[in-house]
matplotlib code that plots the C-alpha trace (Angstrom):
import matplotlib.pyplot as plt

x = [-25.9, -25.3, -21.9, -21.4, -19.3, -17.8, -15.3, -12.7, -11.8, -13.2, -11.2, -9.2, -11.1, -10.8, -12.2, -14.4, -14.2, -12.9, -14.4, -12.7, -13.3, -10.6, -9.0, -6.0, -4.6, -2.4, -0.7, 1.3, -0.6, -4.3, -6.3, -8.5, -11.8, -10.9, -8.7, -11.5, -13.4, -10.7, -10.1, -14.0, -14.4, -11.1, -9.3, -5.7, -3.7, -1.6, -4.6, -3.7, -0.5, 1.3, 4.7, 7.6, 9.7, 13.2, 15.2, 15.2, 14.6, 11.6, 10.4, 11.0, 8.9, 6.2, 6.3, 6.0, 3.1, 1.2, 2.1, 0.6, -2.2, -2.9, -2.5, -5.3, -7.4, -7.3, -8.0, -11.0, -14.6, -17.4, -20.2, -24.1, -23.8, -20.8, -18.1, -14.9, -15.1, -12.0, -10.6, -10.1, -8.1, -5.4, -5.1, -2.3, -2.9, -1.9, -0.2, 1.8, 4.1, 5.2, 8.1, 9.9, 13.2, 16.0, 19.3, 21.4, 21.7, 23.7, 22.1, 23.3, 22.3, 18.7, 18.5, 18.9, 16.6, 13.9, 14.0, 14.0, 10.9, 9.4, 9.8, 8.2, 10.4, 12.3, 10.5, 10.8, 9.3, 5.7, 4.2, 5.8, 4.3, 0.6, 0.6, 3.3, 3.5, 1.1, -1.7, -2.5, -3.6, -1.9, -4.3, -3.6, -0.8, 0.9, 2.0, 3.9, 3.5, 7.1, 9.8, 8.8, 8.0, 10.6, 8.8, 7.9, 4.3, 2.6, 1.5, 3.0, 1.7, -2.0, -1.5, 0.0, -2.8, -5.5, -3.6, -3.2, -7.0, -7.5, -4.8, -5.6, -8.7, -8.3, -7.4, -10.5, -8.6, -5.4, -3.7, -2.1, 0.3, 2.6, 4.5, 6.8, 8.0, 11.0, 11.2, 10.8, 13.6, 15.8, 15.1, 16.3, 20.0, 20.1, 18.3, 17.9, 16.0, 13.0, 13.0, 12.2, 13.1, 16.4, 19.4, 18.2, 19.6, 17.6, 17.9, 16.7, 13.5, 12.4, 13.4, 10.6, 6.7, 6.4, 5.8, 3.3, 4.8, 7.2, 7.3, 4.7, 5.0, 2.0, 1.1, -1.5, -3.0, -6.2, -7.9, -9.4, -11.8, -13.5, -16.5, -17.1, -13.6, -14.3, -17.5, -15.6, -14.2, -18.1, -18.9, -15.8, -16.6, -19.5, -17.3, -14.4, -14.1, -13.0, -9.8, -10.3, -10.6, -12.0, -9.6, -11.3, -8.9, -9.1, -10.3, -13.0, -11.6, -12.8, -10.4, -10.0, -7.5, -7.3, -9.9, -8.6, -8.7, -9.0, -10.5, -12.9, -16.4, -17.1, -21.0, -22.4, -26.0, -27.7, -31.2, -32.7, -29.6, -26.6, -23.4, -20.3, -16.6, -13.2, -10.2, -8.2, -10.5, -8.8, -5.7, -4.1, -3.4, -1.0, -3.6, -5.2, -2.8, -5.5, -9.5, -11.4, -13.9, -17.0, -16.2, -13.3, -15.6, -18.0, -15.4, -14.8, -18.5, -18.8, -16.4, -18.1, -17.6, -16.8, -16.6, -16.5, -13.1, -13.5, -10.3, -8.2, -7.9, -3.9, -3.2, 0.3, 2.8, 5.8, 9.2, 9.3, 5.5, 3.9, 2.0, -1.0, -0.6, -0.5, -3.7, -5.0, -3.8, -5.5, -8.8, -9.0, -8.8, -11.4, -13.9, -13.6, -15.0, -17.3, -18.8, -19.0, -19.4, -20.2, -22.7, -25.5, -23.9, -21.5, -18.4, -18.7, -15.2, -12.0, -8.8, -5.6, -1.6, 0.6, 3.8, 4.2, 6.9, 5.6, 2.7, 0.5, -2.1, -2.8, -2.8, -5.5, -7.6, -7.5, -8.6, -11.4, -12.7, -12.6, -14.3, -16.3, -17.2, -19.9, -18.7, -16.8, -14.3, -11.6, -13.5, -12.9, -15.0, -14.6, -11.2, -8.8, -5.1, -3.6, -0.5, -2.3, -5.0, -2.9, 0.0, 2.8, 4.8, 3.2, 5.6, 4.9, 2.0, 0.2, -2.1, -3.1, -3.9, -6.1, -8.0, -8.3, -9.6, -12.0, -13.2, -14.1, -15.7, -17.9, -19.1, -20.2, -21.5, -22.9, -21.7, -19.0, -15.5, -12.3, -8.6, -6.3, -2.4, -0.1, 2.9, 4.9, 6.3, 5.2, 1.6, -1.2, -3.4, -7.5, -9.6, -13.2, -15.3, -18.6, -20.8, -22.4, -26.4, -28.3, -29.8, -26.5, -25.3, -28.3, -27.8, -24.4, -23.0, -22.9, -18.9, -18.0, -14.5, -12.2, -11.5]
y = [46.2, 45.3, 44.9, 42.2, 42.8, 39.4, 39.1, 39.2, 36.2, 36.5, 37.7, 35.2, 34.0, 30.5, 27.5, 25.6, 22.5, 21.5, 19.0, 15.8, 15.6, 13.2, 10.1, 8.3, 5.6, 2.8, 0.6, -1.6, -2.9, -2.4, 1.2, 2.8, 1.2, -2.7, -1.6, -0.3, -3.5, -5.4, -3.5, -3.3, -7.1, -7.2, -9.5, -9.9, -6.9, -9.3, -11.1, -11.8, -10.2, -10.1, -12.1, -9.9, -7.6, -9.1, -6.4, -2.8, -2.0, -4.0, -2.2, 1.3, 0.3, -0.8, 2.5, 4.2, 2.8, 3.0, 6.6, 7.5, 5.3, 7.1, 10.4, 9.7, 8.3, 12.0, 13.7, 11.5, 10.3, 8.1, 10.1, 8.7, 7.8, 5.6, 7.6, 8.9, 12.9, 14.6, 17.7, 20.9, 20.7, 23.2, 24.5, 24.3, 22.4, 23.9, 20.9, 20.1, 17.2, 15.3, 12.7, 10.5, 12.3, 12.0, 11.1, 9.9, 13.3, 16.3, 19.7, 20.2, 16.6, 16.6, 20.0, 18.7, 16.0, 17.8, 19.9, 16.3, 15.0, 18.5, 18.4, 17.7, 16.9, 13.9, 10.5, 10.8, 13.8, 13.7, 15.9, 13.9, 11.0, 12.7, 14.0, 11.8, 8.6, 5.8, 8.5, 9.5, 13.0, 15.2, 17.9, 18.4, 20.1, 20.2, 23.6, 23.0, 25.1, 24.9, 22.3, 18.7, 18.6, 15.7, 14.4, 11.1, 11.4, 14.1, 16.5, 19.5, 18.6, 18.6, 22.0, 23.9, 22.8, 24.0, 27.3, 27.7, 27.7, 30.2, 32.7, 32.6, 33.6, 32.2, 28.8, 26.8, 23.2, 21.5, 18.2, 17.0, 14.3, 12.1, 8.8, 6.6, 3.0, 1.3, 3.0, 6.6, 5.8, 4.5, 7.1, 9.6, 8.7, 5.3, 3.0, 2.8, 0.2, 1.7, 1.0, -2.7, -4.1, -5.0, -5.3, -7.2, -5.8, -3.8, -6.6, -9.4, -7.5, -7.3, -10.9, -11.9, -11.9, -8.8, -9.5, -7.9, -4.8, -4.0, -0.6, -0.8, 1.1, 3.7, 6.4, 9.0, 12.1, 13.9, 16.5, 18.9, 21.7, 25.1, 25.6, 28.9, 30.0, 29.6, 31.5, 34.3, 32.1, 30.7, 34.3, 34.9, 31.6, 33.0, 35.5, 32.8, 31.3, 27.8, 27.1, 23.4, 22.5, 19.5, 17.3, 14.9, 12.2, 10.1, 7.0, 8.3, 9.4, 12.9, 14.5, 17.4, 20.2, 20.7, 23.1, 26.4, 30.1, 31.3, 34.9, 36.9, 38.1, 41.6, 40.5, 37.7, 36.5, 35.1, 34.7, 38.3, 40.1, 41.1, 41.6, 43.5, 43.4, 43.7, 41.4, 44.4, 43.8, 40.2, 40.2, 36.9, 35.7, 33.1, 30.5, 31.4, 32.6, 32.2, 32.5, 29.2, 28.8, 27.3, 23.7, 23.9, 25.2, 22.5, 20.2, 21.7, 21.7, 18.0, 17.0, 15.0, 15.6, 12.2, 13.5, 16.9, 17.4, 19.7, 22.1, 19.8, 20.0, 19.6, 18.0, 19.9, 17.3, 19.3, 18.1, 16.5, 16.0, 13.1, 10.6, 12.3, 15.8, 14.0, 12.2, 15.8, 17.5, 14.7, 14.6, 18.3, 17.9, 15.0, 16.7, 19.9, 17.7, 15.3, 18.1, 20.4, 19.6, 15.4, 16.5, 15.3, 13.0, 10.8, 9.2, 5.8, 5.0, 5.9, 5.3, 6.2, 5.9, 5.0, 3.7, 0.3, 0.6, 3.5, 4.5, 6.0, 3.3, 2.7, 6.5, 6.6, 4.3, 5.8, 9.2, 7.4, 5.8, 9.1, 11.3, 8.7, 5.5, 4.4, 5.0, 1.7, 3.5, 1.1, -2.0, -4.5, -3.2, 0.5, 1.2, 0.8, 1.1, 1.8, 0.0, -3.4, -3.3, -2.2, -4.6, -2.1, 1.0, 3.9, 6.5, 10.2, 9.2, 7.6, 11.1, 10.9, 7.1, 8.0, 10.7, 8.9, 5.6, 7.5, 9.4, 6.3, 4.9, 7.6, 7.9, 4.2, 3.9, 7.8, 7.8, 10.3, 9.3, 10.2, 10.1, 10.6, 10.7, 10.2, 9.4, 12.8, 13.5, 17.2, 16.5, 14.6, 15.8, 14.9, 15.3, 14.6, 13.8, 14.0, 12.7, 14.6, 14.4, 11.1, 13.3, 14.3, 10.2, 9.1, 11.7, 10.4, 7.3, 4.8, 4.9, 8.0, 7.3, 5.4, 1.7]
z = [-29.2, -25.9, -24.2, -21.9, -18.7, -18.0, -20.8, -18.2, -15.7, -12.4, -9.4, -7.2, -4.5, -2.3, -3.6, -1.5, -3.8, -6.8, -9.5, -10.2, -14.0, -15.0, -13.4, -15.0, -12.8, -13.6, -10.5, -12.4, -15.2, -14.0, -14.7, -12.3, -12.9, -12.6, -9.7, -8.1, -8.8, -7.4, -4.2, -3.8, -3.7, -1.5, -4.0, -4.1, -5.4, -7.4, -9.0, -13.0, -12.4, -15.5, -16.0, -14.6, -16.7, -16.3, -17.3, -16.7, -20.4, -20.5, -17.1, -18.8, -21.9, -20.1, -18.1, -21.1, -22.2, -19.0, -18.5, -21.8, -20.7, -17.5, -19.0, -21.8, -19.4, -17.1, -20.3, -22.0, -20.9, -22.4, -22.9, -22.6, -26.2, -25.8, -28.0, -26.2, -25.3, -25.2, -22.8, -24.5, -27.7, -28.4, -25.1, -22.9, -19.8, -16.6, -15.3, -12.0, -11.1, -8.1, -8.7, -6.1, -4.4, -6.3, -4.0, -7.0, -9.3, -8.5, -9.0, -13.3, -13.9, -12.5, -13.5, -17.4, -16.2, -15.6, -18.8, -20.5, -18.4, -19.6, -23.3, -26.0, -28.3, -26.5, -26.4, -22.7, -22.2, -20.5, -23.3, -26.1, -24.8, -24.4, -28.1, -30.2, -28.2, -27.2, -25.6, -29.5, -28.2, -30.8, -30.3, -26.6, -25.1, -21.5, -19.8, -16.5, -13.5, -12.4, -12.2, -10.9, -7.3, -5.8, -2.3, -0.7, -0.7, -2.6, 0.2, -1.1, -4.5, -3.4, -1.2, -3.8, -6.4, -3.9, -3.4, -7.4, -7.3, -4.8, -6.0, -9.8, -11.0, -14.5, -13.6, -14.7, -14.6, -13.4, -14.5, -11.3, -12.3, -10.1, -10.3, -8.9, -9.2, -10.2, -13.9, -12.3, -9.3, -11.9, -14.5, -11.5, -11.4, -9.7, -7.9, -3.8, -2.2, -0.5, 3.7, 4.4, 1.1, 2.2, 0.1, -2.9, -6.3, -8.7, -11.7, -9.1, -8.3, -11.8, -12.3, -10.1, -9.4, -7.3, -3.6, -1.2, 0.6, -2.3, -4.5, -7.4, -10.6, -10.4, -13.0, -11.9, -13.2, -12.1, -13.7, -11.4, -12.9, -12.0, -14.3, -12.9, -13.7, -17.7, -17.6, -19.3, -22.0, -22.7, -23.5, -25.9, -27.4, -29.0, -31.0, -31.6, -35.1, -34.7, -36.5, -37.3, -40.9, -42.6, -45.3, -47.3, -48.5, -51.6, -49.5, -48.4, -45.0, -43.7, -41.1, -39.1, -37.6, -33.9, -32.4, -31.2, -32.1, -35.9, -35.7, -34.1, -34.7, -33.3, -33.1, -31.4, -30.9, -28.1, -27.9, -29.1, -27.9, -30.3, -28.3, -29.6, -28.6, -30.3, -30.1, -28.3, -25.5, -24.7, -22.5, -22.1, -18.7, -17.3, -17.7, -21.0, -23.5, -26.3, -26.4, -26.8, -29.4, -29.0, -29.8, -27.1, -24.8, -25.2, -24.8, -21.4, -20.2, -21.3, -19.1, -16.3, -12.6, -10.9, -7.5, -5.8, -3.8, -0.9, 0.2, 3.0, 6.3, 7.7, 10.8, 11.5, 13.1, 14.4, 15.4, 19.0, 19.1, 21.6, 20.0, 22.1, 20.6, 17.2, 18.0, 18.7, 15.7, 13.3, 15.9, 15.0, 11.6, 11.1, 13.8, 11.3, 8.7, 10.2, 12.2, 9.1, 5.6, 6.5, 9.1, 7.3, 4.9, 7.0, 5.0, 4.0, 2.7, 4.1, 1.8, 3.4, 2.8, 5.8, 6.4, 7.6, 9.6, 11.7, 14.3, 11.9, 11.6, 15.2, 15.2, 12.7, 14.3, 17.5, 16.1, 14.1, 17.3, 19.4, 16.6, 14.9, 17.0, 15.2, 11.7, 11.1, 8.7, 9.7, 9.4, 6.3, 3.4, 4.5, 5.3, 2.7, 3.4, -0.1, 0.6, 1.4, -0.7, -3.9, -2.8, -1.8, -1.8, -4.0, -2.6, -4.3, -6.2, -2.9, -2.7, -6.2, -5.8, -2.7, -4.3, -7.7, -6.4, -3.8, -6.8, -8.7, -5.4, -5.0, -8.5, -8.3, -4.7, -4.2, -0.9, 0.5, 1.2, 3.0, 1.4, 3.9, 3.7, 6.8, 4.9, 5.8, 9.0, 8.7, 9.2, 7.5, 4.5, 5.0, 1.6, 1.8, -1.4, -2.5, -5.1, -7.7, -7.1, -8.4, -11.2, -12.6, -12.2, -13.9, -16.9, -17.6, -19.1, -15.9, -16.0, -17.7, -16.7, -19.4, -18.4]

ax = plt.figure().add_subplot(projection="3d")
ax.plot(x, y, z, "-o")
ax.set_aspect("equal")
plt.show()
């Protein structure tokens, strides 16, 4: 009888790239797939817009529905047979969150609000809306990696996400969640008009159709995976008894419980080899509190790779930097990617977020013209400013929206893309997304993301 030497997570190591395995994105009422279809054909962002909510209560009710829909979409997929596949049941999914800054709450009130938002007992809690709310994913749970971040653009959220994978060898997946909009800002203790929107009251805004440039209610969850970090769980899954049991009801319906750890076999067989171990050989880790059964590991392995997301470059903008100095920093970040991973496969699309009241758009155009003069990345149909093609401000969800939309575009086109966020005064975050191989895409459902 043999003994494996891989029953332990790998040592922490830098992640050169991560798999985008799920995209849950709602901008107002529109999900990710139709959103990209609309953006790709340069249609109006308010095409077939629904009636305005008219009241804050109705706005919050719709927000709960759209939040649940985005959560469900991030954790589900369509296999080639057309059925719906789901991410790992019974596994508390590591989750990190970004929300718009709260300027109306004191520290005590904000602390209480955070607890409610992360609660699985309150209907206002993100976990409750996943497993008890409209998302209908009762077998799934979230485990938050710290308190929500309150930021204007989501840049710290994404830098921390890659840092988590770099420093935690047992981290095989991470749900990166961000939201912004009228519902989120009113929830956080009072309404404050974004820059450029004048003094119009929230009640007046909600009572009329949305206008170009105004704040959008955006809910976004991106599921990142690192399959190599789950290999040790595959080894263990051969030994684990699955906890799920079937239930037969008088009307003929057959149900089952959630997959999970239901015991351990000390011996497992793979091919002609028998492997032995004991429960004492497993030590819970911060991101894996319990072993996975074979069905759980298969749920993980079946998640699609919509795009490969490379570690971002950060163009740092220091206080008092001139436009030329900022251009040098951004050109350096772009050049590092274009002359490196993109040298043989140049990007065909650029998704970027930039404030309308600054010089960021001109800065980006200048830098792209300098480092990639023949790329056409700022041309109509290739360069997409989110605030323009999605109809308005996305705030804390802007980085999520850029990567989510780019992931769908990369999958659909089979071509690389850039995603850039210029909304943070400290600097610009520049991502590259590559498509999976053509052979892989042919083996999958044509649109594995949930529409």
